[in-house]
C-alpha positions in Angstrom: -40.5 23.7 -16.2 -42.2 20.7 -14.3 -40.9 18.2 -16.7 -37.1 19.3 -15.8 -37.9 19.3 -12.4 -38.9 15.8 -12.9 -35.7 14.6 -14.5 -33.2 16.5 -11.9 -35.2 14.7 -9.1 -34.8 11.0 -10.9 -31.1 11.5 -11.6 -31.0 12.9 -8.1 -32.9 9.9 -6.7 -30.4 7.7 -8.8 -27.6 9.2 -7.7 -28.9 8.7 -4.1 -29.6 5.1 -4.8 -26.2 4.6 -6.2 -24.8 6.0 -3.8 -26.5 3.7 -0.8 -25.6 0.7 -2.7 -22.0 1.6 -3.0 -21.8 2.0 0.6 -24.2 -1.3 1.4 -21.8 -3.1 -0.5 -18.5 -2.2 0.9 -19.8 -2.0 4.3 -21.3 -5.3 4.4 -21.3 -7.6 1.5 -17.5 -6.9 0.8 -16.4 -8.3 3.6 -18.7 -11.3 3.5 -17.5 -11.8 -0.1 -13.5 -10.7 0.1 -12.0 -14.4 0.5 -13.9 -15.7 -1.9 -13.1 -12.5 -4.2 -9.6 -12.9 -3.7 -9.7 -16.6 -4.3 -11.3 -16.5 -7.5 -8.4 -13.8 -8.7 -6.2 -16.2 -7.3 -7.5 -18.9 -9.4 -7.4 -16.9 -12.5 -4.1 -15.9 -12.3 -2.9 -20.0 -11.9 -5.1 -20.6 -15.2 -1.7 -19.6 -17.0 0.6 -22.1 -15.2 -2.5 -24.8 -14.5 -3.2 -24.5 -18.7 0.4 -25.5 -19.1 0.0 -28.6 -17.1 -2.9 -29.4 -18.7 -1.4 -29.5 -22.1 0.9 -32.0 -20.4 -1.4 -34.4 -19.6 -2.4 -33.4 -15.7 -6.2 -33.4 -15.2 -7.7 -29.9 -13.5 -8.4 -31.0 -9.9 -4.4 -32.3 -8.9 -3.3 -29.4 -11.1 -4.8 -27.1 -9.1 -4.3 -28.5 -6.1 -0.6 -28.5 -7.0 -0.8 -25.0 -7.9 -2.7 -23.8 -4.7 -0.3 -25.6 -2.3 2.6 -23.8 -4.0 1.4 -20.3 -3.6 0.5 -21.2 0.0 3.6 -22.5 0.8 5.2 -19.5 -1.0 3.1 -17.4 0.9 3.8 -19.2 4.2 7.4 -19.2 3.8 7.5 -15.6 3.0 5.7 -14.7 6.2 7.8 -16.9 8.1 11.0 -15.1 6.6 9.7 -11.8 7.4 8.7 -12.5 11.0 12.0 -14.0 11.6 13.5 -11.4 10.3 11.4 -8.9 12.6 12.2 -10.7 15.6 15.6 -10.7 15.0 15.5 -7.3 14.7 13.9 -6.6 17.6 15.8 -8.8 19.7 19.3 -7.0 18.2 17.5 -3.4 19.3 16.3 -4.9 22.8 20.1 -5.7 23.3 21.5 -2.1 22.3 18.8 -0.4 23.6 20.4 0.6 26.9 23.5 1.7 24.9 21.1 3.9 22.4 19.1 5.4 25.4 22.0 6.5 26.7 23.7 8.2 23.1 19.8 9.7 22.6 19.9 11.4 26.0 23.5 12.4 25.7 22.3 14.0 22.3 19.4 15.7 24.1 21.5 17.3 26.7 23.9 18.7 24.0 21.1 20.0 21.8 19.6 21.4 25.1 22.6 23.1 25.8 23.3 24.6 22.2 19.5 26.1 22.1 19.7 27.6 25.6 22.7 29.5 24.1 20.4 31.3 21.8 17.8 31.6 24.2 19.6 33.3 26.7 20.7 35.8 23.7 17.1 36.5 22.7 15.2 39.4 23.9 13.3 38.7 27.0 10.1 37.8 25.5 10.8 35.9 22.9 13.3 34.5 25.0 10.4 33.4 27.8 8.5 32.4 25.1 11.2 29.5 23.6 12.1 28.4 27.0 8.3 27.3 27.1 8.6 25.7 23.9 11.9 23.9 25.1 10.4 22.9 28.2 7.1 21.3 26.1 9.3 20.0 23.6 11.2 17.8 26.6 7.9 17.2 28.1 6.8 15.0 24.7 10.2 13.4 24.2 10.7 12.3 27.3 7.3 10.7 27.4 7.8 9.6 23.9 9.1 5.8 25.2 6.2 5.4 27.4 4.0 6.7 24.3 5.5 4.2 21.7 5.7 1.1 24.9 1.6 2.0 24.8 1.5 1.9 21.1 3.5 -1.2 20.7 1.2 -3.0 23.9 -1.8 -1.3 21.6 -0.8 -2.9 18.4 0.3 -6.3 19.8 -3.4 -6.8 21.5 -5.1 -5.6 18.2 -3.4 -8.1 16.7 -4.2 -10.9 19.3 -7.8 -10.2 18.7 -7.7 -9.8 14.9 -5.4 -13.2 14.6 -8.7 -15.9 14.7 -10.4 -13.4 12.2 -7.1 -13.2 10.0 -6.5 -16.6 10.0 -10.3 -18.1 9.2 -9.7 -15.2 6.4 -6.9 -17.3 5.0 -8.0 -20.9 5.6 -11.1 -19.7 3.3 -8.8 -17.9 0.9 -7.0 -21.2 0.2 -9.9 -23.7 -0.1 -11.8 -21.2 -2.0 -8.8 -20.6 -4.5 -8.7 -25.0 -4.9 -12.0 -24.9 -5.4 -12.5 -22.2 -7.9 -9.5 -23.5 -9.7 -10.5 -26.8 -10.0 -13.8 -26.1 -11.9 -12.7 -22.4 -13.3 -14.8 -23.1 -16.4 -17.7 -24.1 -15.0 -17.6 -21.2 -12.2 -17.3 -18.3 -14.5 -20.0 -19.7 -17.1 -22.6 -19.8 -14.0 -21.5 -16.3 -12.8 -21.9 -15.1 -16.8 -25.2 -17.6 -16.7 -26.6 -14.8 -14.2 -26.2 -12.0 -16.5 -28.3 -10.8 -19.1 -27.7 -11.7 -22.7 -26.9 -8.1 -24.0 -24.8 -7.5 -21.1 -22.9 -10.2 -21.9 -22.0 -9.7 -25.1 -21.2 -6.2 -24.3 -18.6 -8.3 -21.9 -17.1 -10.0 -24.7 -13.2 -8.9 -24.5 -13.3 -7.3 -21.2 -11.5 -9.7 -19.3 -8.6 -9.4 -21.7 -8.8 -5.0 -21.2 -8.8 -5.6 -18.0 -6.4 -8.5 -17.1 -4.1 -6.1 -19.4 -4.5 -3.0 -17.6 -4.1 -4.6 -14.2 -0.4 -6.0 -15.6 0.6 -2.4 -16.5 -0.3 -1.3 -13.1 1.9 -3.5 -11.8 4.9 -3.7 -13.7 4.4 0.5 -13.3 4.8 -0.4 -9.9 7.8 -2.4 -10.4 9.5 0.4 -12.0 8.4 3.0 -9.0 10.2 0.0 -7.1 13.7 -0.1 -8.7 13.8 3.8 -9.5 13.3 4.0 -5.9 15.4 1.0 -5.1 18.7 2.9 -7.4 18.0 5.9 -5.7 18.9 4.8 -2.4 21.3 2.8 -3.4 23.0 5.5 -4.7 22.1 7.7 -1.4 23.6 4.6 0.7 26.8 4.3 -1.0 27.4 8.2 -0.8 26.6 8.4 2.8 28.8 5.1 3.9 26.1 2.9 5.0 27.5 -0.5 5.6 25.4 -3.2 3.0 23.9 -0.2 0.8 22.3 -2.7 -1.5 20.6 -4.7 1.2 19.3 -1.1 3.2 18.1 0.2 -0.1 16.5 -3.4 -1.1 14.2 -3.5 2.0 13.6 0.2 2.1 12.2 0.2 -1.3 10.3 -3.1 -0.9 8.7 -1.4 2.3 8.2 1.9 -0.2 6.1 -0.5 -2.5 3.6 -1.3 0.4 0.4 -0.1 0.9 0.4 2.8 3.9 3.9 2.3 4.0 6.7 4.3 2.5 10.6 5.5 2.9 9.4 7.7 5.3 8.9 5.2 7.6 12.4 4.0 7.4 14.3 7.1 6.2 12.6 9.6 8.9 13.4 7.8 12.3 16.5 6.9 11.1 17.2 10.2 10.2 16.3 11.4 13.8 18.7 9.1 15.4 21.5 10.1 13.6 21.1 13.7 14.3 20.3 12.5 18.0 23.7 11.0 17.9 25.2 13.8 16.4 26.0 12.1 13.1 24.5 15.3 11.6 26.0 14.6 7.8 24.2 11.5 7.6 21.2 12.4 9.3 20.8 15.2 6.8 21.8 13.3 3.9 18.8 10.8 5.0 16.5 13.7 5.0 17.2 14.9 1.9 17.1 11.1 0.4 13.7 10.7 1.8 12.4 14.4 0.3 14.6 13.7 -3.3 12.8 9.9 -3.7 9.6 11.4 -2.5 9.8 14.2 -5.0 10.8 11.7 -8.1 8.1 9.7 -7.3 5.6 11.9 -7.3 6.7 13.5 -10.6 6.6 10.0 -12.4 4.1 8.1 -10.9 1.2 9.4 -12.5 3.2 9.4 -16.2 4.3 5.5 -15.5 0.5 4.5 -14.2 -1.0 6.3 -17.5 1.6 4.7 -20.0 1.5 1.4 -18.5 -2.4 0.9 -18.1 -3.4 3.2 -21.0 -4.9 6.3 -19.1 -4.5 9.9 -20.2 -1.5 11.3 -18.0 -3.9 14.1 -16.0 -6.4 11.4 -15.8 -4.0 9.2 -14.1 -2.8 12.3 -12.0 -6.4 13.2 -11.2 -7.0 9.7 -9.9 -3.9 9.5 -7.5 -4.5 13.0 -5.7 -8.0 12.5 -5.7 -7.6 8.9 -4.4 -5.1 10.4 -1.8 -7.7 12.7 -0.9 -10.8 10.1 0.1 -8.1 7.0 1.1 -4.5 8.3 1.5 -1.8 5.6 0.3 -5.2 2.8 -0.3 -6.5 5.5 -2.5 -3.1 6.3 -4.5 -3.2 2.8 -5.1 -7.1 2.0 -6.0 -8.3 4.8 -7.5 -6.1 4.7 -10.9 -7.4 1.1 -11.3 -11.0 2.0 -10.5 -10.7 4.4 -13.0 -9.2 2.1 -15.6 -11.7 -0.3 -14.7 -14.6 2.4 -15.7 -12.9 3.3 -18.5 -12.8 -0.5 -19.9 -16.6 -0.8 -19.2 -17.3 2.4 -20.4 -15.3 1.4 -23.8 -17.3 -1.8 -23.8 -20.7 -0.1 -23.8 -21.2 -2.0 -20.7 -22.1 1.8 -18.9 -21.8 5.2 -20.2 -20.3 7.5 -17.9 -18.9 9.8 -20.8 -18.5 10.6 -24.6 -15.3 9.0 -26.5 -13.8 11.5 -29.2 
């Protein structure tokens, strides 16, 4: 009994220590090391084209500089394009805002008249309750522009305050990418030399397995994005949306980004159509949103399992637990974490479960 209690307390101490170490790493070490981890990951991806240049007579340092500048230029071009599109969209909306607000006001008045017909026909107690609910809803709707304006102002303020940190992060990651890429073999060898020899032997072949799993993860995300695109394209074509392919592509791209989803486009669009009296298109957009999310939820776990080598049930468990713990970020990161742990377990680096 005494020995069993000691084992339980030891296991509990190890568990608490591991949790504390993870918390300290996530709280302090990870933010400090984040630009260098990103730089190392980008340098690892650049090794494929860099080796091609090396085979054709380039030296590593100039080749690393060329590829780093190319990546940074592509990122800058993409950010500039997105910023320009966003500014154009905001400017166009600002020009149409008076007309839109007038149309929304008319739509709300028509909706209120319809609701009042039902309220007047309801029993007295129910009518009073419905009238109070209608007044509360009206106050919320009329206060929505003020709320959105304050939210936008707070978001712009937060972005302005965070811009120096973001700029420093990007500059550090960009410069670090070049330095790591220019000395990638030496940097990797130095990192491995800090590990115990028996631990290094267990890591042999692990990199290729993790790279394959990460590649499978991104293939799964690309397949999901294509599925979303074609579903949206069909829905927009049936709803007679102008430029359905462009709108579907932009919405599918937003859906592929963390935190965002098709709902950030389709739900406000549907609400706008319903307020303007375009009931058919509004309901169609809502149905489209529900179906796209349903198909994605049903296929995501299976696709991730097939592409990254996880059991579909384990993949579903990772997606669900990730959602409960960390929202959309968790849905994306927990399958990657699980497949990494699987690779470490299969190579004998750690022992979390027994293999069949």
